C-alpha positions in Angstrom: 143.8 200.4 214.5 141.3 198.3 212.5 142.6 194.8 211.6 142.3 195.4 207.8 144.5 198.5 208.1 147.0 196.6 210.1 147.0 193.8 207.6 147.6 196.1 204.6 150.6 197.6 206.3 152.1 194.1 206.8 151.8 193.1 203.2 155.1 193.4 201.2 155.5 194.5 197.7 155.8 190.9 196.7 152.5 190.1 198.4 150.7 192.9 196.5 152.2 191.7 193.2 151.1 188.1 194.0 147.5 189.4 194.9 147.3 191.4 191.7 148.6 188.5 189.6 146.1 185.9 190.9 143.2 188.4 190.8 143.9 189.1 187.1 144.4 185.3 186.5 141.0 184.6 188.1 139.2 187.2 186.0 140.7 185.7 182.8 140.0 182.2 183.9 136.4 183.1 184.8 135.8 184.5 181.4 137.4 181.5 179.8 135.3 179.0 181.8 132.2 180.8 180.7 133.0 181.0 177.0 135.2 178.0 176.0 134.6 174.2 175.9 136.8 172.3 178.3 139.0 170.9 175.6 139.8 174.3 174.2 140.3 175.7 177.8 142.8 173.0 178.6 144.9 173.7 175.5 144.9 177.5 176.0 145.6 177.1 179.7 148.7 175.0 178.9 150.0 177.9 176.8 149.3 180.5 179.4 151.0 178.6 182.2 154.4 180.4 181.8 152.7 183.8 181.8 150.7 183.0 185.0 153.8 181.6 186.7 155.7 184.8 185.8 152.9 187.0 187.3 152.4 184.7 190.3 155.8 184.1 191.8 156.2 182.8 195.2 155.9 179.7 197.4 152.9 177.4 196.8 151.3 178.2 200.1 151.5 181.9 199.4 150.0 181.4 196.0 147.1 179.5 197.5 146.7 182.2 200.2 146.5 184.9 197.5 144.0 182.9 195.4 141.7 182.5 198.5 142.2 186.2 199.5 141.4 187.6 196.1 138.7 185.1 195.5 136.7 186.2 198.5 136.7 189.8 197.1 135.9 188.8 193.5 132.6 187.3 194.6 130.8 185.2 191.9 133.7 185.7 189.4 135.8 183.4 191.5 134.1 180.1 191.6 135.8 177.0 193.1 136.5 175.9 189.5 138.2 179.2 188.6 140.3 179.0 191.8 141.3 175.4 191.0 142.3 176.3 187.5 144.4 179.3 188.6 146.0 177.3 191.4 147.0 174.6 188.8 148.5 177.2 186.5 150.3 179.1 189.3 151.8 176.2 191.1 155.2 175.3 189.7 156.5 171.8 189.2 155.8 168.9 187.0 154.3 166.7 189.6 150.9 165.1 188.8 148.0 167.1 190.0 144.3 166.4 189.4 141.5 168.9 188.9 138.2 167.2 189.9 134.6 168.3 189.7 132.3 166.4 192.0 128.6 166.5 192.8 126.5 165.7 195.9 122.8 165.9 196.7 121.8 168.4 199.4 119.3 167.7 202.1 116.7 169.5 200.0 117.4 167.1 197.1 119.2 169.5 194.8 122.5 168.8 193.2 125.5 170.8 194.3 128.8 170.8 192.4 132.3 171.6 193.7 135.8 171.6 192.1 139.1 171.0 193.8 142.8 170.6 192.9 144.7 167.7 194.5 148.2 166.3 194.5 147.8 162.6 195.3 145.6 162.5 198.4 146.4 166.1 199.4 143.9 168.7 198.4 145.7 171.9 197.4 142.7 174.2 196.9 139.0 173.6 197.5 137.1 172.1 200.4 137.3 168.5 201.4 136.2 166.2 198.6 134.9 163.5 201.0 131.2 164.3 200.5 131.4 164.9 196.7 131.2 162.0 194.2 133.8 162.7 191.4 132.0 163.5 188.1 135.0 164.5 186.0 138.8 164.5 186.6 141.6 166.1 184.5 145.3 165.7 184.9 147.0 169.0 185.5 147.1 171.4 182.6 150.9 171.2 182.6 150.7 167.9 180.8 
């Protein structure tokens, strides 16, 4: 039996609902990132938080798993910034989280950017931030 078929059979209805919820949230977030200034995006995201949390119910680690799983299949729609925004909206709690955009210079001399979401020193979603110089930081959209 192929691994993908085996995995599909092991997913519960709650897993599928979570995957569909974060996929939809990523598509909406991708459109918003491409069409809105950051200040407007932040205000609208704060209003959408309850809706996203209703659609994306489950433990934090499962929400992050679902964001990564759907993000891999959404291709260019799901950038690191989109994933960080969706994770921030989906993760419950009023604890302080920071969404950071950082940059670094590649060996070829080009600039490369990356976004990640962290709680204190722990990165919740996004690759390690050690090699990126923070360019912009925002407190969580929850306010």
